N, C-alpha and C positions, 0 to 999 in steps of 0.2 A: 495097358491103355488107360486104366483109371488114373495113373500117375500124370500121364499128359493131359488128361481132361482137367484135373486139378490144377496144373500149371496153366492151361489155358484160361480157366475160370479165375484163378487168383490174378493172373496179370490184367485181365479185363476188368475186374472189379476194383483192384487197388489202382491202376493207372488209367482206368477208363474215362473218368470225368475230364481230366485235363488232356487225355489223348482226343477225346471228342472235341473239345475246344481248338485244339491244333488242327485236326482235320477239317473242322467246320470253317475256320478262318482261311485254311488253305484253299478250300473249295471256291470261296468268293475271291481270294487272290488271283485265281486264274482268270476270272473275267472282270477284274477290277477296272482295267482300262476302258473296257465296254461300258461298264455302269457310269464311269466319269463321263463317257461320250453322251449317254442318255440323260444325266441329270445336270449337266453344264451346257447351257445354250452356247456359251462362247467357244465350245469345243467342236461345234458342228458348223460345216460350211456346205456351200452349194458345190457340186462337182464340177470342176472346170476342165480345160483341155490342156493348158501349158503352165508349168509350175514357175512361179517367180524365183529368182536366184537367191542364194544364201545371203548375198550382200544386200539385195533389196529387203529382206525380211529383217536383217539386222538394222538397217537404216530406219525402217518405220518404227521399230521399237525405240531406238535411240531418239527419234523425233517426238515420241509421245510420251517419253519418260525421262527424268534426270538420272540416267543409268550411271551407276558407280562402278559396276563390274558386271560383265556378261559371263555367266558360268558355261552356258551351252545352248546349241540350237538343235531341236530334234525334228526330223522330218515327220509329216503326218503319218498316223498309223495306219488309216484307210483313205479311200479316195474322197470321203466326206468328212474327214477329220481336220482340225486345224494343225497347223505347225505349232510348236510350243518352244518359247524362249525363256530360260531361267536367268534372272537378273538380280543384282542387288541394288536397292536404292539407299539414299544416304541414312534414311531412318529405318529401313526394313530390309532384311535379308531374305533371299529365296522367295521372290515374286514370280509367278508363273504367268507369262504373257502369252495370249492366244492370238495368233496371226493367220490370216486367210492365205493359204500356200499358193493361190493362183493369182490374187489381186494385191498381195502384200499389205492389206489393211489390218490394223490392230483391231480386234474384236472385244478385248477386255482383259482384265487381269485379276487373279486371285492369289492367294497364298499357294505355295508349292505343296502344301499338305492337301492332298485329295484322297480320293477313295482308293486309288492304287498305292499311294504311299501308306495310308492307314493300314490296309490289310497286308501289305508286304511286311512292315515292320512288325505288327502284331503277330503274324504267322511266323516269321523267322526268328524273332528273339522276344516276343511278348512285351515289347517296349523296354525290356531291360537293357541299360547300356553296356558296351564293352561285349566281351565274348560269353558272358555267363548265361544270357538268354539263349544264345545259340547252343550252348552245352546242354541246357535243360531240354530244349525240343529235340536235340539229338539223342538224348537218353531215351526219350519216349519213342522216338524211331526204333531204337533197339528192342524196347519192350514190345512193340508192334510186331517185330520180326520174330520174336521169342514165341509170342502168341500164335502167329501164323504157323510156324514150324510145329508147335505143340498140337494145333487143331488138325493138321494133316497126319500126325502120328496117331491120334485116338480115333479119328474118323475112318472107320473101316471102308476100304474100296471107294474112296471119295472120287476117283476118276470115272466112275459109273454113274454118278449122282447129279450130273449137271442139269438134268431135266425132271427131277424127282421132287415133288411138292405134295406131300401127304397132308390131309386136312380133317383128321378124325375127330379133333378138339381144337379149341382156341390155343392151348398151350403147344400142341404138336404143331400147328399152322406157323406159329411164330418161331417156333424151334427150327422147322424146315425152312422157313424164309430166311432165317439168320444164316444157316448153313448154305443155302443155295446162294444168296448174296455174297458170301465169303468165297464160294468157289468161282463164281463169275468175275470176281475182282481180285483173284490170286495174283494176276500179273501186275496189277496196279498197286496192290499191298506190298508186293515185293520191290517194285520200283520206288515207291515212296519211302519204304523203309531203308533201302540201300542209299539213296541219295540224301535222305535226311541224316543218317549216320555219317555220310561223307562230309556234310557241312560241319558237323562236329569236329571230325578230323582236320578238315581244312582250317577251322578257327584256332587250332593250337599252333599253327604255323611251323610245325615240326618238319613237315614235308617241303620239298623246294617247289617255288612257284614262280612264274614269269615276273620280272621286275617291271614295274610301271616306268614308262619313258620319262626321263629326266627333264626338267624345265631347261629351256635355252635362254641364256643370259642376252640382254639387249646390247648393242653396240652403238655407241654415240654417233659415230660417222655413218650409219647405215639408216635407210629409209624403209619402214615397214610397208609391204606391199598391200593393195586393197584385198579385202576378203575374196572378192570373186575372182580376181587374179590367181590368189593362192589356191583356191578350189580348182581352178581350171589347171594349175600346175599339178595338183594332186591327181587329177583325172588323167592327165597326160602320163604321169608315172604309173598309174594303175587304172587302166581303162575298164577292166572288169568289175571294179570296185563300185557298188551302188551304195552311195554315202547316205547314212540314215542319222548321223550325229557329227556335229561340228563344233569344236571348242576354239573360238578365235583367238588370236595373239592378244596378250594381256591377261589371259586367264590362268588356268592351272599349270600350263605349260610354258609360262614365260613368254618370250618373243618367238612363239612357234605356232603354227596351226596343226591342230589334231583333228583327224578325221576318221571315223569307223563305220563300218557297214557290212554288206553281204557281197560275197564273190562266188556264190554257187556251191558253197560247202554245206553239207547237211548236218543239222543237230549241233550247232554251235552258237554261242552268243556272238553279236556283232563285234564285240570289243576284240576278239581275237584276230580280226582282220582290221588292223589300223596302220595309219600312216602319219608320220610327224615331219613336217616341213619347217625349215628356218624361214620366219616370215620376212627376213631381210634379204632374201635371195632366191627362195623357192626351192633350195636344195634339200634332198631327203636326209633327215636325221635318223629316223628309225622307221623300219618297215617290219610288219609281223603278219604272217598269213597262216590260216588253218592248214594249208598244204604243206607248210614247212614245219609244223609242230609235231613232236613226238606223241606217242600214244597217251602217255600220262598228262603231257602238257595239253593235249586236246580234250581229255576227259575233264580238265578243270573248267573248260568252258562249254562242256556238254551236259554237266549235271543240271544247270538251270533250266535249259529247254525240256530236258526230260521230266523234272519235277513239276514245272508249272505248265507244261504243254503248249507252249507258244510257238512251237517250230511249225505248225501247220495252219497258222492263222486262226480265224474264228472256229473253224471246224473241230480242230484239235482241242482248242480250250473249251469248247461246250462238252466234248468228250470227257476231258479231265474234270471239268465242273461237276458233271453227273456222277462220275465215279468218286469224287471227293465227297459229294452228298452220301453216296452209298457206304463210304468208310465211315462216316459219321453216323448213319443209321445202324452200322454193325455194333458201334459203341452202346448205342441206346438200347437195341433189341438185346444185346448180351446182358445188360444191366436188368432189363425187364425180365428175362428168363431167370436170372439168378433171384430177383425178387419173388417170382413164383414160387421157386424152390423154398425159399424162406417162408412164405405164406402157407405152403403145404405142410411144413413141419414146425409150425409155430409153437407147438408144445415143447420142443427140443430145438430151438433155433442155434444153439451153441455148436451143434453138430454141422450145420450148414453154412452159417455166416462166418466169413473169413475174418480172422483177427486183424485189427487195424483198419477196417473199413471205414469207420467213422473218422479215424485219424487221417486216412488218406484222402477222404472227401474234404476235411477241414484244410489240409495242406493244399489240395488242389484249389479250393476256393480262395484260400489266402493268396496264392500265385496269380490267380485270375484278378483278384480284387486289387493286387499291387500294381497289376498293369494299368489301372485307371489313374492314379496320380503320376506314374511314370509317363503315360501317354499325354496327360495335361502338361507335364513339364516339357516334353518334346513339342508340343504345340506352341508354348510360350517361346521356345527357342526360334521358332520360325515367324514370330509375330513382330509387329513394329515396335521400336524403341520410343518411349515417351517419357520425358524427365527422368531418364536413367532407368526406367522400368519396363521390362518387356510386357506387352499387352497381348491378348489372344489375337491371332491372325484373322485376316478377313477370308473366311472360307467361303466357297460358292455355296449360295442357299440349298441348292440341290444336294451338294455334298454333305452338308449337315443334316439334312433330312434323312438321306440314305444311310448315314452312319448311325444316327440315333434310333431309326427304324430297326437296323440290324441289331444294335445293343439291346433294344427292348425285347425282340424276338428271342435273342440268345439268353437272356436272363429267364424268360419263361421256360425255355427248355432246360437250363441248368436247375431251376427250382424243381420242376417236375422230376428230374433225374435224382435229386437228393431225397425227395419225398419217397419216391418209389424204392430207392435202395436202403434207406434207413428206417422207413415206416411202412414195410410192404403190406401189412394186413389193413392199413388205413386206404390203400389204393387198390390192392388186388384181392378179390375174393377167392379164397383158396378153393380148388376143385375137390369134390368128393370123389375118392377113388373107388374102384368097384370092389376092392377088398373091404373098405370100410362100409360100403352099402351092403354086402353080403352079411357082414358081422352084425349090423343094425337089424337086419331082417331075421336073423337067427335068434336074436335075443340074448340075455345074459346066460 
């Protein structure tokens, strides 16, 4: 039992800081779309009765902007949400345009970088380009799984302790609270660990995965059908499909219409249900459905809904957000309990402090700090081009405030973590044990 406690303590202390950061960003990633809705006035609309067609939405955007390319059109997330159209302008790539889905009126436009994109990229890869960032996050998912298994092995009869919270002392209260939070979040810990590990496996591209539809070449003697006509053709081919995303002809799939959405399947991404139509005749080029996918193929598009909790709308997102905060709290309380042990044995800290603690904190801080310039670089990529130089993009003011406020709060938590873990006697007053008290009373 002692061995497993040491494994649990070691993984928590050595990987805890960066693991906290990953869990912390993941918690906010689950509700990032809702934060965008709150802080971006252009993303909010009055609820209407009848939705405008996809063609009307596109026409409104093309009338308002000198559109160079249309990447995609997204249906509104909620009844009071705007539809979003991602476009390129001659001087700026990836502009997000907000359109009222009922009146087809353009409400405004900002950079495609929003709260959702910020937290998604930071949580998934720490802004590190390529697969390296995904691998790093995936490795920490593995350490979280090791810590979970070790805790269950050293915590005796844990299945009987779901309602146990002893409070005889401050230290015991925090210890019991740490254990109780861990027990109630067992299912969530296991789910996050397994899906996080899967993302790393998926990033290796060693396992087979469904191929993306190939672009359709344009024919000189054919006429491209209007967008609304193509969408109606898609609905005729697949009446059960509720279209959530449209990529019009001239985009990623060449002279083809791409649509994806929901068709009554549980726990899958929308992209598993997609249809590609030749824009010059309306004939089906590719059709893929969750009902036709094998077990492994379906799992590929199930990991995301399980990891981010967006399968049940706002309710499941809030549950995932709260449990994400709980995982973050487990990292913090674990470090606090370790610091308490160090404070109690300050006369012989070498027996309790894990070797490499300072180095692990330094590496974690370095990785977190490296995400700042990498994030800035990613911001510049989405900004407008001026005299051959990329400038910072026009973020929505509310988005800037939300991101900066989150960064400030996170820095405070991380600073407290480092102080508590590396200088426990400065923060924590060691408790006098009963044994020491009796020795003092007895005299020399």
